[in-house]
C-alpha positions in Angstrom: -24.0 -33.0 26.2 -25.2 -29.2 24.6 -27.0 -28.8 28.3 -23.6 -28.7 29.3 -22.2 -26.4 27.3 -20.2 -29.2 25.3 -19.5 -28.1 21.8 -20.9 -30.1 19.0 -17.4 -31.0 17.3 -16.4 -32.4 21.1 -20.0 -34.3 21.7 -19.5 -35.5 18.2 -15.8 -37.0 18.7 -16.9 -39.2 21.9 -20.0 -40.6 20.1 -18.1 -41.3 17.0 -19.4 -44.7 15.9 -16.1 -45.7 14.6 -15.2 -46.0 18.2 -18.8 -47.1 19.7 -16.5 -50.3 21.0 -14.1 -48.4 23.2 -17.0 -46.0 24.0 -19.0 -48.6 25.9 -16.5 -50.1 28.1 -16.8 -46.1 30.1 -19.8 -44.2 30.9 -20.4 -41.2 29.4 -19.9 -39.2 32.5 -16.2 -40.8 31.7 -15.4 -39.9 28.6 -16.8 -36.4 29.3 -14.0 -35.8 32.1 -11.6 -37.5 30.1 -12.0 -35.6 27.0 -12.2 -32.3 29.0 -9.3 -33.2 31.4 -6.8 -33.6 28.6 -7.8 -30.8 26.5 -7.5 -28.7 29.4 -3.7 -29.8 30.2 -3.3 -29.8 26.5 -4.1 -26.5 26.6 -1.9 -25.3 29.5 0.9 -27.2 27.9 0.8 -25.1 24.3 0.0 -21.6 26.7 3.6 -22.8 28.3 5.3 -23.2 24.9 3.9 -20.0 24.3 5.3 -18.0 26.8 8.6 -19.5 26.6 8.9 -19.3 22.7 8.2 -23.0 22.0 6.5 -23.8 18.9 7.0 -27.8 18.7 3.4 -28.9 19.2 4.9 -32.6 18.9 5.8 -35.3 21.3 9.4 -35.3 21.2 10.0 -32.7 23.4 8.1 -34.9 26.0 9.6 -37.9 25.2 13.3 -36.5 26.1 11.7 -35.9 29.2 10.4 -39.7 29.9 11.6 -43.1 29.7 12.5 -43.6 26.4 14.8 -47.0 26.1 15.4 -49.3 23.2 12.8 -49.5 20.7 11.1 -53.1 21.3 11.6 -54.5 17.4 10.9 -57.9 17.7 9.0 -60.4 20.4 11.5 -62.0 22.3 10.9 -65.6 22.9 11.4 -65.6 27.1 8.9 -62.1 27.4 5.5 -61.0 26.8 4.5 -57.3 25.1 1.7 -55.7 26.5 0.4 -52.4 25.6 -1.3 -49.2 26.8 -2.4 -46.1 25.2 -2.4 -42.7 26.8 -2.3 -38.9 26.0 1.0 -37.2 26.3 -0.3 -35.2 28.8 -0.2 -37.9 31.4 3.1 -38.2 33.5 4.9 -41.0 33.3 8.3 -40.7 35.1 9.4 -40.4 38.5 12.2 -37.9 39.8 14.2 -41.1 40.3 13.4 -42.2 36.7 11.3 -45.4 37.0 7.9 -45.5 35.6 5.3 -43.8 37.2 2.2 -45.8 37.2 -0.4 -43.2 38.7 -1.5 -43.0 35.1 -2.3 -45.7 34.2 -4.2 -47.0 37.1 -7.9 -47.6 37.2 -10.5 -47.1 40.2 -12.2 -50.0 41.8 -15.3 -50.7 39.7 -14.3 -51.8 36.1 -14.4 -54.7 34.6 -12.2 -57.0 36.7 -11.1 -55.0 39.6 -14.0 -55.8 42.3 -12.2 -54.1 45.6 -9.0 -52.7 44.7 -7.7 -50.7 42.0 -6.1 -52.2 39.2 -3.8 -51.7 35.8 -4.9 -52.8 32.4 -3.1 -53.8 29.7 -3.6 -55.7 26.8 -1.3 -58.2 24.7 -3.2 -56.8 21.3 -1.4 -53.9 19.8 -4.5 -53.4 17.6 -6.4 -53.0 21.2 -4.7 -50.2 22.0 -4.1 -48.5 18.8 -8.0 -48.6 18.8 -8.1 -46.9 22.4 -5.2 -44.6 21.3 -7.3 -43.4 18.4 -9.9 -42.6 20.3 -7.7 -40.4 22.6 -6.9 -39.0 19.6 -10.1 -38.1 17.8 -11.4 -36.6 21.4 -8.3 -34.5 22.2 -7.0 -33.4 18.2 -4.4 -30.8 20.2 -2.9 -33.6 22.2 0.0 -36.4 21.0 -0.6 -39.5 22.2 1.5 -42.4 23.2 1.3 -46.3 22.9 3.1 -47.3 25.8 4.8 -50.9 25.1 5.9 -53.0 28.3 8.2 -56.0 27.4 7.9 -58.3 31.0 9.7 -61.6 31.1 7.8 -64.7 31.2 9.2 -65.4 34.7 8.1 -62.4 36.3 4.5 -63.4 34.7 4.9 -66.9 35.8 5.0 -65.8 39.6 1.9 -64.3 39.7 -1.7 -65.8 40.4 -3.4 -66.0 37.3 -6.9 -66.7 36.8 -8.4 -66.6 32.8 -12.1 -65.2 32.6 -13.4 -65.3 29.3 -16.9 -64.8 27.7 -19.5 -67.1 29.5 -21.6 -67.2 32.6 -18.5 -66.5 34.8 -17.6 -63.6 33.1 -21.1 -62.3 32.9 -21.5 -62.4 36.8 -17.8 -60.9 37.6 -18.4 -58.0 35.7 -21.7 -57.3 36.5 -20.4 -57.6 40.0 -17.6 -55.4 39.5 -19.1 -52.8 37.9 -22.1 -52.6 40.2 -19.5 -52.7 43.1 -21.8 -55.6 44.5 -20.6 -58.6 47.2 -19.3 -61.7 44.9 -20.8 -64.8 45.3 -18.6 -67.4 46.9 -17.9 -69.3 43.5 -16.5 -65.7 42.1 -13.8 -65.0 45.4 -11.1 -67.0 43.7 -11.0 -64.1 41.4 -10.8 -61.2 43.4 -7.6 -63.1 45.2 -5.7 -63.3 41.8 -2.5 -61.1 41.0 -3.6 -61.2 37.2 -6.7 -61.6 35.7 -6.9 -62.3 31.5 -10.0 -62.5 29.6 -12.4 -60.4 27.0 -13.3 -57.0 27.3 -16.4 -56.0 28.0 -17.9 -52.7 25.8 -21.6 -52.8 27.6 -22.0 -49.5 28.7 -22.1 -49.0 32.5 -25.3 -47.4 33.0 -27.0 -50.2 31.1 -25.1 -52.9 33.1 -26.7 -50.9 36.3 -30.3 -51.7 35.3 -29.7 -55.4 35.0 -31.2 -57.7 37.9 -29.0 -60.3 38.3 -31.3 -62.9 36.8 -31.1 -60.9 33.7 -27.8 -61.8 32.9 -28.5 -64.5 30.6 -30.8 -63.2 28.8 -29.7 -59.6 28.8 -25.9 -59.4 28.4 -24.7 -61.5 25.4 -21.6 -62.1 23.4 -22.7 -59.2 21.6 -21.4 -56.8 24.5 -18.0 -57.9 24.2 -15.6 -55.8 22.8 -14.8 -57.2 19.0 -11.9 -55.9 16.5 -12.1 -54.8 13.2 -11.3 -57.8 11.7 -13.4 -60.1 14.0 -11.2 -61.1 16.6 -12.3 -60.6 20.4 -10.6 -58.2 22.7 -8.6 -59.0 25.3 -7.3 -57.3 28.6 -4.8 -57.9 31.4 -5.9 -57.2 34.5 -3.2 -56.7 37.3 -3.6 -55.9 41.0 -1.9 -52.5 41.4 0.3 -53.8 43.9 1.5 -56.3 41.8 2.4 -54.6 38.8 4.3 -52.2 41.3 6.7 -54.8 41.7 6.4 -55.8 38.1 7.7 -52.3 37.2 10.5 -52.2 40.1 12.0 -55.5 38.5 12.3 -53.8 35.5 13.5 -50.5 36.4 16.5 -49.9 34.3 16.0 -52.8 32.0 15.5 -51.2 29.2 11.9 -53.1 28.6 9.6 -49.9 28.9 9.1 -48.2 25.1 6.8 -45.5 24.3 6.0 -44.8 20.8 4.6 -41.3 20.5 2.0 -39.9 17.7 1.3 -36.4 16.5 -1.5 -34.3 17.2 -3.9 -34.7 14.9 -4.3 -31.1 14.3 -2.0 -28.0 15.2 -2.5 -24.2 15.9 -0.5 -21.1 15.0 0.8 -19.4 18.3 
């Protein structure tokens, strides 16, 4: 990264061993681009604040311009809370006040989305917190957000759902998705699902790309599953983008989307 002109403190943050599990979910190129994009957007915001004599570098003003319904303090019996961590530089609301999911969307070629873009959320707050902390350490002048979406179980039950936990099919499907190679017939049912629930893979894409199909059983193992500090495997819910848009439309105005903001790790004087 030094040859690319990236400062040591930035490269050290990207490669921070504490977030090795999160780092492995994407390529090094992805994390460099993501870090520089957030830091540049933060710089533009700070510059705008300075020009308008706005000194506050926190998230409160940002949240006032976003969707800030009532807090979700309890898990209701008929609802499921899902989490997503993002930087405060991401746009979250449209002109009509609805949730803008463009900043939540992942392109095809990730863990569970072979052909279509998708939305990845997690039912584990601790998993989302690790991702949020990784954003914060890479982008110390940007506030970070934890998005919490309270979705009625009845809506979730209306989706065609598949589960894919660590095992032979998990290894095969992720390998095909990451390499964007045609799916074998026995995995096509997964591509037709509206929602896939399963374990998070943290084997770096470059390493997966070097594996042949015959290497999956020996070179792609349970150690390549994202694991939290206390030993629990990380879980992701992968929604097809169009299906998630439908869920968001159903939730509009219901007070079921909550944004929790966190101050930047560093502040500068202007």
